[in-house]
ChimeraX commands (.cxc) that place a marker at each C-alpha (Angstrom):
marker #1 position -42.65,20.01,-13.06 radius 0.5
marker #1 position -39.03,20.66,-12.26 radius 0.5
marker #1 position -39.39,18.80,-9.02 radius 0.5
marker #1 position -40.80,15.74,-10.87 radius 0.5
marker #1 position -37.93,15.77,-13.35 radius 0.5
marker #1 position -35.39,16.00,-10.52 radius 0.5
marker #1 position -37.02,13.08,-8.74 radius 0.5
marker #1 position -36.97,10.99,-11.93 radius 0.5
marker #1 position -33.33,11.90,-12.58 radius 0.5
marker #1 position -32.35,10.96,-9.02 radius 0.5
marker #1 position -34.18,7.63,-9.32 radius 0.5
marker #1 position -32.49,6.90,-12.63 radius 0.5
marker #1 position -29.05,7.73,-11.21 radius 0.5
marker #1 position -29.75,5.62,-8.11 radius 0.5
marker #1 position -30.91,2.69,-10.23 radius 0.5
marker #1 position -27.80,2.88,-12.44 radius 0.5
marker #1 position -25.56,3.02,-9.34 radius 0.5
marker #1 position -27.25,-0.02,-7.78 radius 0.5
marker #1 position -27.02,-2.03,-11.02 radius 0.5
marker #1 position -23.34,-1.09,-11.42 radius 0.5
marker #1 position -22.57,-2.08,-7.83 radius 0.5
marker #1 position -24.35,-5.42,-8.19 radius 0.5
marker #1 position -22.58,-6.10,-11.48 radius 0.5
marker #1 position -19.20,-5.43,-9.89 radius 0.5
marker #1 position -20.01,-7.64,-6.90 radius 0.5
marker #1 position -21.02,-10.61,-9.05 radius 0.5
marker #1 position -18.54,-10.24,-11.90 radius 0.5
marker #1 position -15.83,-12.24,-10.15 radius 0.5
marker #1 position -16.19,-15.64,-8.55 radius 0.5
marker #1 position -14.98,-16.46,-5.05 radius 0.5
marker #1 position -11.26,-16.17,-4.43 radius 0.5
marker #1 position -10.96,-19.64,-2.97 radius 0.5
marker #1 position -11.50,-22.85,-4.82 radius 0.5
marker #1 position -13.61,-25.25,-2.80 radius 0.5
marker #1 position -12.68,-28.28,-4.88 radius 0.5
marker #1 position -10.76,-30.98,-3.09 radius 0.5
marker #1 position -9.31,-34.34,-3.88 radius 0.5
marker #1 position -6.98,-35.70,-6.54 radius 0.5
marker #1 position -6.89,-33.56,-9.64 radius 0.5
marker #1 position -8.69,-30.66,-8.01 radius 0.5
marker #1 position -6.70,-27.62,-7.19 radius 0.5
marker #1 position -6.59,-23.96,-7.85 radius 0.5
marker #1 position -4.84,-20.73,-7.56 radius 0.5
marker #1 position -7.12,-17.93,-8.48 radius 0.5
marker #1 position -5.06,-15.18,-10.00 radius 0.5
marker #1 position -2.15,-15.86,-7.66 radius 0.5
marker #1 position -3.29,-18.43,-5.14 radius 0.5
marker #1 position -2.90,-22.22,-5.39 radius 0.5
marker #1 position -5.42,-24.83,-4.28 radius 0.5
marker #1 position -5.83,-28.02,-2.35 radius 0.5
marker #1 position -5.72,-31.53,-3.70 radius 0.5
marker #1 position -3.01,-33.69,-5.12 radius 0.5
marker #1 position -3.76,-32.64,-8.67 radius 0.5
marker #1 position -2.17,-29.25,-8.49 radius 0.5
marker #1 position -2.63,-25.70,-7.53 radius 0.5
marker #1 position -3.19,-22.48,-9.08 radius 0.5
marker #1 position -0.62,-19.95,-9.84 radius 0.5
marker #1 position -0.10,-16.53,-11.16 radius 0.5
marker #1 position 1.42,-17.77,-14.32 radius 0.5
marker #1 position 2.05,-20.42,-16.81 radius 0.5
marker #1 position 0.83,-21.28,-20.16 radius 0.5
marker #1 position -1.21,-24.19,-21.19 radius 0.5
marker #1 position -4.58,-25.27,-22.32 radius 0.5
marker #1 position -7.56,-23.20,-21.44 radius 0.5
marker #1 position -9.59,-26.20,-20.29 radius 0.5
marker #1 position -12.93,-24.51,-19.88 radius 0.5
marker #1 position -14.39,-26.65,-17.08 radius 0.5
marker #1 position -17.45,-24.50,-16.58 radius 0.5
marker #1 position -15.81,-21.31,-15.36 radius 0.5
marker #1 position -15.49,-17.90,-16.89 radius 0.5
marker #1 position -11.84,-17.27,-16.14 radius 0.5
marker #1 position -10.77,-15.03,-18.99 radius 0.5
marker #1 position -7.19,-15.33,-20.24 radius 0.5
marker #1 position -4.96,-18.05,-18.73 radius 0.5
marker #1 position -2.45,-16.79,-16.14 radius 0.5
marker #1 position 1.15,-16.09,-17.25 radius 0.5
marker #1 position 4.29,-16.98,-15.33 radius 0.5
marker #1 position 7.35,-14.75,-15.28 radius 0.5
marker #1 position 9.94,-15.63,-17.93 radius 0.5
marker #1 position 12.01,-18.68,-16.98 radius 0.5
marker #1 position 9.47,-20.05,-14.47 radius 0.5
marker #1 position 7.38,-23.18,-14.85 radius 0.5
marker #1 position 4.80,-24.90,-12.67 radius 0.5
marker #1 position 5.20,-28.60,-12.00 radius 0.5
marker #1 position 3.33,-31.23,-10.03 radius 0.5
marker #1 position 5.65,-33.63,-8.22 radius 0.5
marker #1 position 4.80,-37.14,-9.46 radius 0.5
marker #1 position 6.68,-39.28,-6.89 radius 0.5
marker #1 position 8.38,-38.36,-3.62 radius 0.5
marker #1 position 11.68,-36.61,-4.49 radius 0.5
marker #1 position 14.92,-38.35,-3.58 radius 0.5
marker #1 position 18.28,-36.87,-2.83 radius 0.5
marker #1 position 19.21,-34.65,-5.74 radius 0.5
marker #1 position 16.35,-35.43,-8.13 radius 0.5
marker #1 position 12.62,-35.47,-8.69 radius 0.5
marker #1 position 10.07,-36.56,-11.26 radius 0.5
marker #1 position 7.37,-34.02,-12.00 radius 0.5
marker #1 position 4.71,-33.36,-14.61 radius 0.5
marker #1 position 4.35,-29.98,-16.24 radius 0.5
marker #1 position 1.37,-28.29,-14.58 radius 0.5
marker #1 position -0.98,-26.43,-16.87 radius 0.5
marker #1 position -3.74,-24.00,-15.96 radius 0.5
marker #1 position -7.33,-25.15,-16.29 radius 0.5
marker #1 position -10.44,-23.03,-15.84 radius 0.5
marker #1 position -12.86,-24.03,-13.08 radius 0.5
marker #1 position -16.04,-22.34,-11.86 radius 0.5
marker #1 position -13.89,-20.55,-9.26 radius 0.5
marker #1 position -10.87,-19.50,-11.37 radius 0.5
marker #1 position -7.70,-20.94,-12.90 radius 0.5
marker #1 position -6.07,-23.96,-11.25 radius 0.5
marker #1 position -2.92,-25.94,-12.05 radius 0.5
marker #1 position -2.91,-29.67,-12.75 radius 0.5
marker #1 position -0.09,-32.00,-13.74 radius 0.5
marker #1 position -0.36,-32.99,-17.37 radius 0.5
marker #1 position 1.34,-35.67,-19.45 radius 0.5
marker #1 position 4.40,-37.74,-18.73 radius 0.5
marker #1 position 6.63,-36.93,-15.76 radius 0.5
marker #1 position 10.01,-35.35,-16.50 radius 0.5
marker #1 position 13.16,-36.17,-14.55 radius 0.5
marker #1 position 14.91,-33.21,-12.91 radius 0.5
marker #1 position 18.24,-32.93,-11.14 radius 0.5
marker #1 position 18.81,-30.23,-8.52 radius 0.5
marker #1 position 21.70,-27.78,-8.86 radius 0.5
marker #1 position 24.28,-27.74,-6.09 radius 0.5
marker #1 position 23.09,-24.35,-4.80 radius 0.5
marker #1 position 19.35,-24.78,-5.22 radius 0.5
marker #1 position 17.12,-22.33,-3.33 radius 0.5
marker #1 position 14.11,-24.12,-1.79 radius 0.5
marker #1 position 11.02,-22.53,-0.28 radius 0.5
marker #1 position 8.08,-24.10,1.51 radius 0.5
marker #1 position 4.67,-22.47,1.81 radius 0.5
marker #1 position 3.74,-21.28,5.31 radius 0.5
marker #1 position 0.18,-20.21,4.51 radius 0.5
marker #1 position -1.40,-17.06,3.20 radius 0.5
marker #1 position 0.97,-16.94,0.25 radius 0.5
marker #1 position 4.08,-16.67,2.46 radius 0.5
marker #1 position 7.09,-18.94,2.15 radius 0.5
marker #1 position 10.14,-19.89,4.20 radius 0.5
marker #1 position 13.55,-20.69,2.72 radius 0.5
marker #1 position 14.61,-24.18,3.83 radius 0.5
marker #1 position 17.43,-26.62,3.07 radius 0.5
marker #1 position 16.49,-28.54,-0.08 radius 0.5
marker #1 position 16.48,-31.82,1.88 radius 0.5
marker #1 position 13.67,-30.45,4.04 radius 0.5
marker #1 position 11.68,-29.69,0.89 radius 0.5
marker #1 position 12.25,-33.25,-0.40 radius 0.5
marker #1 position 11.00,-34.68,2.92 radius 0.5
marker #1 position 8.02,-32.33,2.96 radius 0.5
marker #1 position 6.97,-33.20,-0.62 radius 0.5
marker #1 position 7.30,-36.91,0.13 radius 0.5
marker #1 position 5.29,-36.61,3.35 radius 0.5
marker #1 position 2.54,-34.72,1.51 radius 0.5
marker #1 position 2.31,-37.56,-1.00 radius 0.5
marker #1 position 2.54,-40.49,1.41 radius 0.5
marker #1 position 1.84,-39.37,5.00 radius 0.5
marker #1 position 0.33,-35.89,5.28 radius 0.5
marker #1 position -0.16,-36.32,9.04 radius 0.5
marker #1 position 3.64,-36.07,9.39 radius 0.5
marker #1 position 3.56,-32.46,8.12 radius 0.5
marker #1 position 3.69,-30.03,11.04 radius 0.5
marker #1 position 2.74,-26.37,11.28 radius 0.5
marker #1 position 3.53,-23.85,9.84 radius 0.5
marker #1 position 3.60,-26.11,6.78 radius 0.5
marker #1 position 0.69,-27.90,5.14 radius 0.5
marker #1 position 0.07,-29.91,2.00 radius 0.5
marker #1 position -1.20,-27.75,-0.82 radius 0.5
marker #1 position -1.40,-30.00,-3.87 radius 0.5
marker #1 position 2.26,-30.73,-4.69 radius 0.5
marker #1 position 2.50,-27.84,-7.14 radius 0.5
marker #1 position 5.85,-26.08,-7.31 radius 0.5
marker #1 position 7.15,-23.05,-9.20 radius 0.5
marker #1 position 10.64,-23.90,-10.50 radius 0.5
marker #1 position 13.42,-22.25,-12.48 radius 0.5
marker #1 position 16.24,-24.10,-14.22 radius 0.5
marker #1 position 19.91,-23.19,-14.60 radius 0.5
marker #1 position 21.82,-23.23,-17.89 radius 0.5
marker #1 position 22.39,-27.00,-17.50 radius 0.5
marker #1 position 18.66,-27.69,-17.06 radius 0.5
marker #1 position 18.98,-28.37,-13.31 radius 0.5
marker #1 position 16.49,-27.01,-10.77 radius 0.5
marker #1 position 17.91,-23.69,-9.55 radius 0.5
marker #1 position 14.89,-22.55,-7.48 radius 0.5
marker #1 position 11.84,-24.43,-6.25 radius 0.5
marker #1 position 8.95,-22.86,-4.39 radius 0.5
marker #1 position 5.90,-24.67,-3.06 radius 0.5
marker #1 position 2.64,-23.02,-4.09 radius 0.5
marker #1 position 0.24,-22.57,-1.18 radius 0.5
marker #1 position -3.52,-22.83,-1.12 radius 0.5
marker #1 position -5.87,-22.76,1.87 radius 0.5
marker link #1:1,2 radius 0.2
marker link #1:2,3 radius 0.2
marker link #1:3,4 radius 0.2
marker link #1:4,5 radius 0.2
marker link #1:5,6 radius 0.2
marker link #1:6,7 radius 0.2
marker link #1:7,8 radius 0.2
marker link #1:8,9 radius 0.2
marker link #1:9,10 radius 0.2
marker link #1:10,11 radius 0.2
marker link #1:11,12 radius 0.2
marker link #1:12,13 radius 0.2
marker link #1:13,14 radius 0.2
marker link #1:14,15 radius 0.2
marker link #1:15,16 radius 0.2
marker link #1:16,17 radius 0.2
marker link #1:17,18 radius 0.2
marker link #1:18,19 radius 0.2
marker link #1:19,20 radius 0.2
marker link #1:20,21 radius 0.2
marker link #1:21,22 radius 0.2
marker link #1:22,23 radius 0.2
marker link #1:23,24 radius 0.2
marker link #1:24,25 radius 0.2
marker link #1:25,26 radius 0.2
marker link #1:26,27 radius 0.2
marker link #1:27,28 radius 0.2
marker link #1:28,29 radius 0.2
marker link #1:29,30 radius 0.2
marker link #1:30,31 radius 0.2
marker link #1:31,32 radius 0.2
marker link #1:32,33 radius 0.2
marker link #1:33,34 radius 0.2
marker link #1:34,35 radius 0.2
marker link #1:35,36 radius 0.2
marker link #1:36,37 radius 0.2
marker link #1:37,38 radius 0.2
marker link #1:38,39 radius 0.2
marker link #1:39,40 radius 0.2
marker link #1:40,41 radius 0.2
marker link #1:41,42 radius 0.2
marker link #1:42,43 radius 0.2
marker link #1:43,44 radius 0.2
marker link #1:44,45 radius 0.2
marker link #1:45,46 radius 0.2
marker link #1:46,47 radius 0.2
marker link #1:47,48 radius 0.2
marker link #1:48,49 radius 0.2
marker link #1:49,50 radius 0.2
marker link #1:50,51 radius 0.2
marker link #1:51,52 radius 0.2
marker link #1:52,53 radius 0.2
marker link #1:53,54 radius 0.2
marker link #1:54,55 radius 0.2
marker link #1:55,56 radius 0.2
marker link #1:56,57 radius 0.2
marker link #1:57,58 radius 0.2
marker link #1:58,59 radius 0.2
marker link #1:59,60 radius 0.2
marker link #1:60,61 radius 0.2
marker link #1:61,62 radius 0.2
marker link #1:62,63 radius 0.2
marker link #1:63,64 radius 0.2
marker link #1:64,65 radius 0.2
marker link #1:65,66 radius 0.2
marker link #1:66,67 radius 0.2
marker link #1:67,68 radius 0.2
marker link #1:68,69 radius 0.2
marker link #1:69,70 radius 0.2
marker link #1:70,71 radius 0.2
marker link #1:71,72 radius 0.2
marker link #1:72,73 radius 0.2
marker link #1:73,74 radius 0.2
marker link #1:74,75 radius 0.2
marker link #1:75,76 radius 0.2
marker link #1:76,77 radius 0.2
marker link #1:77,78 radius 0.2
marker link #1:78,79 radius 0.2
marker link #1:79,80 radius 0.2
marker link #1:80,81 radius 0.2
marker link #1:81,82 radius 0.2
marker link #1:82,83 radius 0.2
marker link #1:83,84 radius 0.2
marker link #1:84,85 radius 0.2
marker link #1:85,86 radius 0.2
marker link #1:86,87 radius 0.2
marker link #1:87,88 radius 0.2
marker link #1:88,89 radius 0.2
marker link #1:89,90 radius 0.2
marker link #1:90,91 radius 0.2
marker link #1:91,92 radius 0.2
marker link #1:92,93 radius 0.2
marker link #1:93,94 radius 0.2
marker link #1:94,95 radius 0.2
marker link #1:95,96 radius 0.2
marker link #1:96,97 radius 0.2
marker link #1:97,98 radius 0.2
marker link #1:98,99 radius 0.2
marker link #1:99,100 radius 0.2
marker link #1:100,101 radius 0.2
marker link #1:101,102 radius 0.2
marker link #1:102,103 radius 0.2
marker link #1:103,104 radius 0.2
marker link #1:104,105 radius 0.2
marker link #1:105,106 radius 0.2
marker link #1:106,107 radius 0.2
marker link #1:107,108 radius 0.2
marker link #1:108,109 radius 0.2
marker link #1:109,110 radius 0.2
marker link #1:110,111 radius 0.2
marker link #1:111,112 radius 0.2
marker link #1:112,113 radius 0.2
marker link #1:113,114 radius 0.2
marker link #1:114,115 radius 0.2
marker link #1:115,116 radius 0.2
marker link #1:116,117 radius 0.2
marker link #1:117,118 radius 0.2
marker link #1:118,119 radius 0.2
marker link #1:119,120 radius 0.2
marker link #1:120,121 radius 0.2
marker link #1:121,122 radius 0.2
marker link #1:122,123 radius 0.2
marker link #1:123,124 radius 0.2
marker link #1:124,125 radius 0.2
marker link #1:125,126 radius 0.2
marker link #1:126,127 radius 0.2
marker link #1:127,128 radius 0.2
marker link #1:128,129 radius 0.2
marker link #1:129,130 radius 0.2
marker link #1:130,131 radius 0.2
marker link #1:131,132 radius 0.2
marker link #1:132,133 radius 0.2
marker link #1:133,134 radius 0.2
marker link #1:134,135 radius 0.2
marker link #1:135,136 radius 0.2
marker link #1:136,137 radius 0.2
marker link #1:137,138 radius 0.2
marker link #1:138,139 radius 0.2
marker link #1:139,140 radius 0.2
marker link #1:140,141 radius 0.2
marker link #1:141,142 radius 0.2
marker link #1:142,143 radius 0.2
marker link #1:143,144 radius 0.2
marker link #1:144,145 radius 0.2
marker link #1:145,146 radius 0.2
marker link #1:146,147 radius 0.2
marker link #1:147,148 radius 0.2
marker link #1:148,149 radius 0.2
marker link #1:149,150 radius 0.2
marker link #1:150,151 radius 0.2
marker link #1:151,152 radius 0.2
marker link #1:152,153 radius 0.2
marker link #1:153,154 radius 0.2
marker link #1:154,155 radius 0.2
marker link #1:155,156 radius 0.2
marker link #1:156,157 radius 0.2
marker link #1:157,158 radius 0.2
marker link #1:158,159 radius 0.2
marker link #1:159,160 radius 0.2
marker link #1:160,161 radius 0.2
marker link #1:161,162 radius 0.2
marker link #1:162,163 radius 0.2
marker link #1:163,164 radius 0.2
marker link #1:164,165 radius 0.2
marker link #1:165,166 radius 0.2
marker link #1:166,167 radius 0.2
marker link #1:167,168 radius 0.2
marker link #1:168,169 radius 0.2
marker link #1:169,170 radius 0.2
marker link #1:170,171 radius 0.2
marker link #1:171,172 radius 0.2
marker link #1:172,173 radius 0.2
marker link #1:173,174 radius 0.2
marker link #1:174,175 radius 0.2
marker link #1:175,176 radius 0.2
marker link #1:176,177 radius 0.2
marker link #1:177,178 radius 0.2
marker link #1:178,179 radius 0.2
marker link #1:179,180 radius 0.2
marker link #1:180,181 radius 0.2
marker link #1:181,182 radius 0.2
marker link #1:182,183 radius 0.2
marker link #1:183,184 radius 0.2
marker link #1:184,185 radius 0.2
marker link #1:185,186 radius 0.2
marker link #1:186,187 radius 0.2
marker link #1:187,188 radius 0.2
marker link #1:188,189 radius 0.2
view
């Protein structure tokens, strides 16, 4: 009798362990968003996505557009940061960009430009960073960032490695005059 009880207990424990492991494996969706094209982009938890519509990010506030996913709470950006989607190729010293808001997809949160484009001037000492893949960035002269953003919007074949086009989503901070102080391209595979 003791042996039968031990066998039942072991089976019960094994069953619970298997169910817990399967639950943990299926609780989260894939880390990469497979959506492509205009308006489709993502950054699960901290990664951006492809497409001209935006990319994901590790922050921001906005509408929890529940597009079929189970994303939980919208991501939050650090204080003073905002995600934007460049609306037209930037020119020397300025850009037009829409605020990018997180939206839930079947794969996770993504960022998409929303509403009317705002006009931004760049501060004299702006820090610019371009994505080099895998979440890494490289500090570049701001003019190189303007060229890159324009090429991604009009001629993506002109973009050379280690750079790529990742949806025209940028994390920016503004100085006390409302000028862009930092701008960082958000990468997505």
